[in-house]
C-alpha positions in Angstrom: -204.4 98.9 -136.9 -205.4 102.1 -135.0 -203.2 102.6 -131.6 -204.7 104.3 -128.6 -202.4 107.2 -127.3 -202.3 108.3 -123.8 -200.2 111.5 -122.7 -199.4 111.9 -119.1 -197.8 115.0 -117.4 -195.6 112.9 -115.0 -193.2 110.0 -115.6 -195.0 108.2 -112.6 -198.1 108.3 -114.1 -196.9 107.1 -117.4 -195.2 104.3 -115.8 -198.5 103.3 -114.1 -200.4 103.3 -117.5 -197.5 101.1 -118.9 -198.7 98.1 -116.6 -201.6 97.6 -119.0 -201.2 94.6 -121.7 -199.9 95.6 -125.1 -198.7 99.1 -124.0 -195.5 100.4 -125.2 -193.7 104.0 -124.4 -193.4 106.3 -127.3 -190.5 108.7 -127.4 -189.5 109.8 -130.8 -191.3 106.5 -132.7 -188.5 105.7 -134.4 -188.6 101.9 -133.2 -192.2 101.4 -131.4 -194.1 103.2 -134.3 -192.1 101.4 -137.1 -192.9 98.1 -135.4 -196.6 98.7 -135.2 -196.8 99.6 -138.8 -194.9 96.6 -139.8 -197.5 94.5 -138.1 -196.3 94.0 -134.7 -199.8 93.0 -132.9 -198.4 93.1 -129.6 -198.2 96.4 -129.8 -201.9 97.8 -129.0 -201.6 101.1 -127.0 -198.9 103.8 -126.8 -197.9 105.8 -123.6 -196.1 109.2 -123.7 -195.1 111.7 -121.1 -194.7 115.5 -121.4 -192.5 115.7 -118.0 -190.2 118.6 -118.5 -187.2 116.8 -116.9 -187.1 114.2 -119.9 -186.2 117.1 -122.3 -183.4 118.8 -120.6 -179.4 118.8 -120.6 -177.3 119.7 -117.8 -173.5 119.8 -118.4 -171.1 121.4 -116.0 -167.4 120.6 -114.8 -167.4 117.5 -116.9 -170.8 115.9 -115.4 -173.4 115.6 -117.9 -177.1 114.5 -117.6 -179.2 114.1 -120.7 -182.9 113.6 -120.6 -184.3 110.7 -122.1 -186.4 112.5 -124.4 -183.6 114.6 -126.0 -183.1 113.8 -129.5 -179.7 113.0 -131.4 -179.9 116.4 -133.2 -180.1 118.3 -129.7 -177.0 116.3 -128.5 -175.3 116.8 -131.7 -175.6 120.6 -131.6 -175.2 121.4 -127.7 -172.0 123.5 -127.0 -170.8 121.3 -124.2 -171.2 118.0 -125.9 -168.9 118.4 -128.8 -167.3 115.2 -128.0 -170.3 113.2 -128.6 -171.4 115.1 -131.6 -170.2 112.4 -133.9 -171.8 109.4 -132.0 -174.9 111.4 -132.2 -174.5 111.9 -135.9 -174.0 108.4 -136.6 -177.8 107.7 -135.7 -179.7 107.8 -139.3 -179.9 111.0 -141.4 -181.5 114.6 -140.4 -185.1 113.2 -140.2 -184.2 110.3 -138.0 -182.1 112.5 -135.8 -184.7 114.9 -135.1 -187.0 112.1 -133.9 -184.8 109.6 -132.5 -184.0 109.9 -128.5 -181.4 109.1 -126.0 -183.4 106.8 -124.3 -185.0 105.1 -127.3 -181.5 104.5 -128.6 -180.7 102.2 -125.4 -183.3 100.0 -126.5 -182.5 99.8 -130.3 -181.5 96.3 -131.3 -178.3 95.6 -133.2 -177.1 96.8 -135.8 -178.8 100.0 -134.6 -177.8 101.9 -131.1 -174.8 103.6 -132.0 -175.4 106.2 -129.6 -175.8 103.6 -126.8 -172.2 102.2 -127.7 -170.8 105.5 -126.9 -172.6 105.6 -123.4 -171.2 102.2 -122.7 -167.6 103.4 -123.2 -168.5 106.3 -121.1 -169.6 104.2 -118.2 -172.8 106.0 -118.0 -175.7 105.6 -115.4 -179.2 105.1 -116.4 -182.0 106.3 -114.4 -185.5 105.3 -114.5 -188.4 105.9 -112.0 -187.3 102.9 -110.1 -183.8 104.3 -109.5 -180.4 104.0 -111.2 -178.5 101.2 -112.9 -175.2 101.0 -114.4 -175.2 101.0 -118.1 -173.9 97.7 -118.4 -176.6 96.0 -115.9 -179.5 98.1 -117.9 -178.4 96.5 -120.9 -178.6 93.1 -119.9 -181.9 93.5 -118.6 -183.5 95.9 -120.9 -185.7 93.3 -122.6 -187.6 92.6 -119.7 -187.8 96.2 -118.4 -190.9 98.3 -118.2 -189.7 101.1 -116.3 -189.4 104.5 -118.4 -185.9 105.8 -118.5 -185.6 109.2 -117.4 -182.1 110.2 -118.2 -178.3 109.2 -118.7 -175.5 110.5 -116.7 -171.8 110.2 -117.4 -168.6 112.1 -116.8 -167.0 113.2 -119.9 -163.3 112.5 -120.2 -160.5 115.0 -121.5 -161.0 116.3 -125.1 -158.7 113.8 -126.5 -160.0 110.8 -124.3 -163.0 109.9 -125.7 -163.3 108.3 -129.4 -166.0 107.0 -131.6 -166.0 105.1 -135.1 -168.8 103.8 -137.1 -168.3 101.5 -139.9 -171.0 101.4 -142.7 -171.4 100.5 -146.3 -173.4 103.5 -147.4 -172.3 107.3 -146.3 -173.1 109.3 -144.3 -176.3 107.4 -142.8 -176.0 103.7 -143.4 -176.5 101.1 -141.1 -173.5 99.9 -139.0 -171.2 97.0 -140.1 -169.9 97.9 -136.6 -169.4 100.6 -134.2 -166.4 101.3 -131.5 -166.3 103.7 -128.7 -163.1 104.1 -126.6 -162.2 106.2 -123.3 -158.9 106.0 -122.9 -156.5 107.6 -120.1 -152.7 107.9 -120.6 -149.9 108.4 -117.9 -147.3 111.1 -118.4 -145.1 108.6 -120.1 -147.7 107.9 -122.8 -148.7 104.5 -121.6 -152.4 103.6 -121.4 -153.3 103.7 -117.7 -157.2 103.1 -118.3 -159.3 101.6 -121.2 -162.8 101.2 -121.8 -163.7 100.0 -125.3 -167.5 99.4 -126.3 -168.6 97.4 -129.3 -171.8 97.5 -131.4 -172.8 94.9 -133.6 -170.5 92.4 -132.0 -173.7 90.8 -130.0 -177.3 91.8 -130.1 -176.5 94.8 -127.9 -173.5 96.7 -127.1 -170.9 94.7 -125.3 -167.4 95.6 -123.7 -164.2 94.6 -125.2 -162.7 93.5 -121.9 -159.6 91.4 -123.4 -158.7 94.3 -125.5 -158.9 96.8 -122.6 -156.7 94.6 -120.4 -154.3 94.1 -123.3 -154.0 98.0 -123.6 -153.0 98.8 -120.0 -149.2 99.8 -119.3 -148.5 99.9 -123.3 -148.4 102.9 -125.6 -150.7 103.8 -128.7 -148.5 102.8 -131.1 -148.4 99.7 -133.6 -146.4 97.5 -131.3 -148.4 98.6 -128.1 -151.9 97.9 -129.3 -151.0 94.5 -131.3 -152.0 92.3 -128.2 -155.2 94.2 -127.8 -156.3 93.8 -131.5 -155.3 90.2 -131.4 -157.7 89.8 -128.5 -160.6 92.5 -129.7 -162.9 89.8 -130.3 -162.8 87.7 -127.3 -166.0 87.1 -125.6 -168.2 88.7 -128.5 -171.0 87.1 -130.6 -171.1 89.0 -133.8 -174.7 89.1 -135.5 -175.4 88.3 -138.9 -177.7 90.6 -141.1 -178.2 91.8 -144.6 -175.4 94.1 -143.9 -172.6 91.9 -143.2 -172.1 88.1 -141.9 -170.8 87.4 -138.1 -167.5 86.1 -140.0 -166.9 89.5 -141.6 -167.4 91.7 -138.7 -164.9 89.8 -136.4 -162.6 89.9 -139.6 -162.9 93.7 -139.8 -163.1 94.6 -136.4 -159.1 94.6 -135.4 -158.6 96.6 -138.5 -161.0 99.3 -137.5 -160.2 99.1 -133.7 -156.3 99.9 -134.6 -157.6 102.5 -136.8 -159.5 104.3 -133.8 -156.6 103.5 -131.3 -153.8 105.3 -133.5 -156.0 108.2 -134.5 
């Protein structure tokens, strides 16, 4: 099936074109082109924008803004985003990372979307032509969203405050069994004063491990201190079942891998 491609100089014009029935936004193409190639007849036309603001990274004093068209490869090699390199490298192999975009990863269904898990832990703000949304609010409504994502922004934590882990059966570019990202702050006595933990593959999109976050507060990151958090890790989740792993298996191994991440 032939697909019509329209290119616009501004996001606003591209957004207007997306109102047409059957159109999809084209970023890196790793999701929408594959869907079309696999016979998704709902896709009849593609829209893209060459707006320079979509392909820019600004990082200063811990504040980061990444244009939605920036690729995983660009994020991984940026000198100011070393903390995120592991999460960016978790997305496919080199060929995929050279195409896959930050904006596109926000829409990737589980078991994909590893970078979105990192952004959720970082409490990112998603900007579209319509305004800004917190990451969680964006994720909850992403299936009905037609607005083009223009950028994501967040504050980078201290060098040892952000942690990321992807669990897969095939190294280095296998599909996720699960992925975990955490942003932790510790008081002077070593106890956890703030915690944000995001999980991938524990629902159809990235979710917070709120019970585990709460259980960490006031405790140290040692075997005894994290025990309650590990026991509560799966509360409120709905793990997916796919050819990679069952929901039961994902639920069983989550505490094991969360423990490794917290003690790393």
